[in-house]
C-alpha positions as CSV (number, residue, x, y, z in Angstrom):
1,M,124.7,115.4,112.2
2,C,122.9,114.4,109.0
3,E,124.2,111.1,107.8
4,T,123.4,112.0,104.2
5,C,125.0,115.3,103.8
6,G,127.1,115.8,106.9
7,D,125.0,118.9,107.6
8,S,126.3,120.6,104.4
9,G,122.8,120.8,103.1
10,F,123.7,119.5,99.7
11,V,124.2,116.1,98.1
12,R,125.2,114.6,94.7
13,L,122.5,112.2,93.5
14,D,123.5,108.8,92.1
15,L,122.2,109.3,88.6
16,P,123.2,108.0,85.1
17,I,125.3,110.0,82.8
18,G,122.9,112.0,80.5
19,D,120.5,112.8,83.3
20,P,120.3,116.7,83.4
21,R,121.0,116.5,87.3
22,F,124.1,114.4,86.8
23,G,127.0,115.8,88.6
24,K,125.1,118.7,90.2
25,L,124.5,119.4,93.8
26,S,121.0,118.9,95.2
27,R,119.4,120.2,98.4
28,C,119.4,117.5,101.1
29,S,116.0,116.6,102.5
30,C,117.2,117.4,106.0
31,K,117.1,121.1,105.1
32,A,113.6,121.0,103.7
33,R,111.9,122.5,106.7
34,E,114.4,125.1,107.0
35,D,114.1,126.0,103.3
36,A,110.3,126.1,103.6
37,E,110.4,128.5,106.6
38,R,112.8,130.8,104.8
39,L,110.7,130.9,101.6
40,Q,107.5,131.5,103.6
41,K,109.2,134.7,105.2
42,L,110.4,135.7,101.7
43,S,106.9,135.5,100.4
44,G,105.8,138.6,102.3
45,L,102.4,137.1,103.3
46,T,100.8,136.8,106.7
47,E,100.0,133.4,108.3
48,S,96.4,133.4,107.1
49,E,97.4,134.5,103.6
50,R,99.9,131.6,103.3
51,A,97.0,129.1,103.6
52,L,95.2,130.4,100.5
53,R,95.0,128.3,97.5
54,L,93.4,128.7,94.0
55,A,90.8,126.0,95.1
56,D,89.6,128.5,97.7
57,I,88.1,130.7,95.0
58,K,84.5,130.1,94.0
59,T,83.9,130.0,90.3
60,E,80.3,128.7,90.0
61,G,78.4,131.3,88.1
62,R,81.5,133.4,87.8
63,P,82.8,132.9,84.2
64,Q,85.6,135.5,84.3
65,T,86.8,134.3,87.6
66,A,86.9,130.7,86.1
67,V,88.9,132.1,83.2
68,M,91.3,133.8,85.6
69,L,91.9,130.7,87.6
70,E,92.6,128.7,84.5
71,A,95.1,131.3,83.3
72,C,96.8,131.1,86.9
73,A,96.9,127.4,86.8
74,L,98.5,127.3,83.3
75,F,101.0,130.0,84.5
76,L,102.0,127.9,87.5
77,D,102.8,125.0,85.1
78,R,105.5,127.2,83.5
79,P,105.9,130.3,85.6
80,V,107.9,132.3,83.1
81,G,106.9,135.7,81.4
82,T,104.1,137.8,82.7
83,L,100.5,137.4,83.6
84,V,98.4,140.6,84.3
85,I,95.0,140.4,85.9
86,H,92.6,143.5,86.0
87,G,89.1,144.3,86.7
88,T,86.5,145.3,89.3
89,S,87.3,145.1,93.0
90,G,86.7,142.2,95.2
91,N,86.8,139.3,92.7
92,A,89.7,137.5,94.1
93,K,92.6,139.0,92.1
94,T,94.7,139.4,95.3
95,V,93.8,136.0,96.4
96,A,94.9,134.6,93.0
97,L,98.3,136.2,93.4
98,Q,98.8,135.0,96.9
99,A,97.7,131.5,96.0
100,C,100.1,131.3,93.1
101,V,103.1,132.4,95.4
102,N,102.0,129.9,98.0
103,A,101.8,127.1,95.3
104,L,105.4,127.8,94.1
105,V,106.8,128.3,97.6
106,G,105.3,124.8,98.3
107,V,107.4,123.2,95.7
108,G,110.5,125.0,96.7
109,M,110.6,127.9,94.3
110,E,111.5,131.4,95.6
111,A,108.4,133.5,95.3
112,V,107.5,137.0,96.6
113,Y,104.1,138.8,97.0
114,I,104.1,142.5,97.6
115,T,101.8,145.5,97.0
116,A,103.0,148.3,94.7
117,F,102.7,150.7,97.6
118,D,105.1,148.6,99.8
119,L,107.4,148.2,96.8
120,I,107.7,152.0,96.3
121,S,108.1,152.5,100.0
122,Y,111.1,150.1,100.1
123,I,112.7,151.9,97.2
124,R,112.2,155.3,98.9
125,D,113.7,154.0,102.1
126,A,116.8,152.6,100.3
127,F,118.1,155.8,98.7
128,T,119.1,159.4,99.6
129,D,117.9,162.2,97.5
130,T,121.3,161.9,95.6
131,C,120.6,158.2,94.8
132,D,123.2,156.9,97.3
133,I,122.3,153.8,99.3
134,K,121.2,154.8,102.7
135,N,119.5,151.6,104.0
136,A,121.2,148.3,103.0
137,S,118.2,146.3,104.2
138,A,115.8,148.2,102.0
139,Y,118.2,148.0,99.1
140,D,118.5,144.2,99.6
141,R,114.7,143.9,99.2
142,I,114.9,145.9,95.9
143,V,117.5,143.5,94.6
144,R,115.3,140.6,95.7
145,F,112.3,142.0,93.9
146,G,114.3,142.5,90.7
147,T,115.9,139.0,90.6
148,V,113.6,136.7,92.5
149,P,112.3,133.8,90.2
150,F,108.7,134.7,90.8
151,L,107.3,138.1,91.8
152,A,103.6,139.0,92.4
153,I,102.9,142.7,92.5
154,D,99.4,143.7,93.7
155,E,97.4,147.0,93.3
156,L,99.7,148.3,90.6
157,D,97.4,151.3,89.9
158,K,96.9,152.2,93.5
159,V,100.2,154.3,93.8
160,K,100.5,157.9,92.9
161,W,102.2,157.9,89.6
162,T,104.8,160.6,89.8
163,P,107.7,160.8,87.3
164,W,109.9,159.2,90.0
165,V,107.5,156.3,90.7
166,E,107.2,155.7,87.0
167,E,110.9,155.6,86.6
168,Q,111.2,152.9,89.4
169,I,108.4,150.7,88.2
170,T,109.7,151.0,84.6
171,D,113.2,149.9,85.7
172,L,111.8,146.9,87.7
173,I,109.4,145.8,84.8
174,D,112.3,146.0,82.5
175,R,114.5,143.8,84.7
176,R,111.7,141.2,85.0
177,Y,111.0,141.3,81.3
178,R,114.8,140.7,80.4
179,L,115.0,137.8,82.9
180,A,111.9,136.4,81.4
181,Q,113.5,136.5,78.0
182,D,116.2,134.3,79.4
183,Q,113.5,131.9,80.9
184,K,114.6,132.9,84.5
185,A,111.6,134.9,85.8
186,G,107.8,135.0,86.2
187,T,105.9,138.0,87.1
188,M,102.2,138.4,88.1
189,L,100.5,141.8,88.4
190,A,97.0,142.8,89.6
191,M,95.2,146.1,89.2
192,N,91.7,147.4,88.9
193,G,92.2,149.8,85.9
194,D,93.0,148.9,82.3
195,P,96.7,148.1,81.8
196,R,96.5,150.2,78.6
197,D,96.2,153.2,80.8
198,L,99.7,152.6,82.2
199,P,102.7,154.5,80.8
200,V,103.2,153.4,77.3
201,W,106.7,151.8,77.8
202,I,105.4,149.7,80.8
203,Y,102.3,148.5,78.9
204,S,104.4,147.5,75.9
205,R,106.4,145.1,78.0
206,L,103.4,143.8,79.8
207,S,101.4,143.2,76.6
208,Q,104.0,140.7,75.6
209,G,102.6,138.3,78.2
210,E,99.0,137.4,79.0
211,I,96.4,140.0,80.1
212,I,93.2,138.7,81.8
213,K,90.1,140.7,82.6
214,N,87.9,139.9,85.5
215,D,84.7,142.0,86.1
216,D,82.8,139.5,88.1
217,S,81.1,140.9,91.2
218,D,82.5,141.0,94.7
219,L,83.7,137.5,95.7
220,R,84.7,138.2,99.3
221,P,81.4,136.8,100.9
222,Y,81.9,133.5,99.0
223,L,85.5,132.7,99.9
224,K,85.6,129.2,101.3
225,R,88.0,130.0,104.1
């Protein structure tokens, strides 16, 4: 049994009145490994992807990649709102999203990486044609994507944009946007095409955040790992 928390997993810190953490429960260090493992599973990344960091991306002679990494680093300092990265293939947009998720998981923040294709697949699996819930597990994933403190959606323009798909992504972006207004969520998105080509309502929400273009050449041969 943990002598600090009695295996409850939570403790009250001995802090002076006026400290913002005064009187609040804090996670006991004995649960740190358990929490880290849970967050790693939540992140949706493979073992090799979980090892990626922003420092693994080469920026020498790649000015737009350097701007992208600077924007990512600033976003990590305050992961609230929206950061969209777009541009040509192979210039580490995906790695940047995965590295940001890893960085936040590393400091104990709930963060999820998912491709737009997998996201839409989960939504389809969760509902019947009459919009009743048919798969509780898939539905739980949808709730997670809508409410998790940090969400990274990759390959946003690689799904077939049917009216139904547009409706689902619009709903998710709106949920994320409203949470960000309350300083409760950060969202990163990556795509090849110009965000201005997305449905107008979605672009209007995304444009309230930062949009970075990266047209540097294929970076895959230069990854340090």
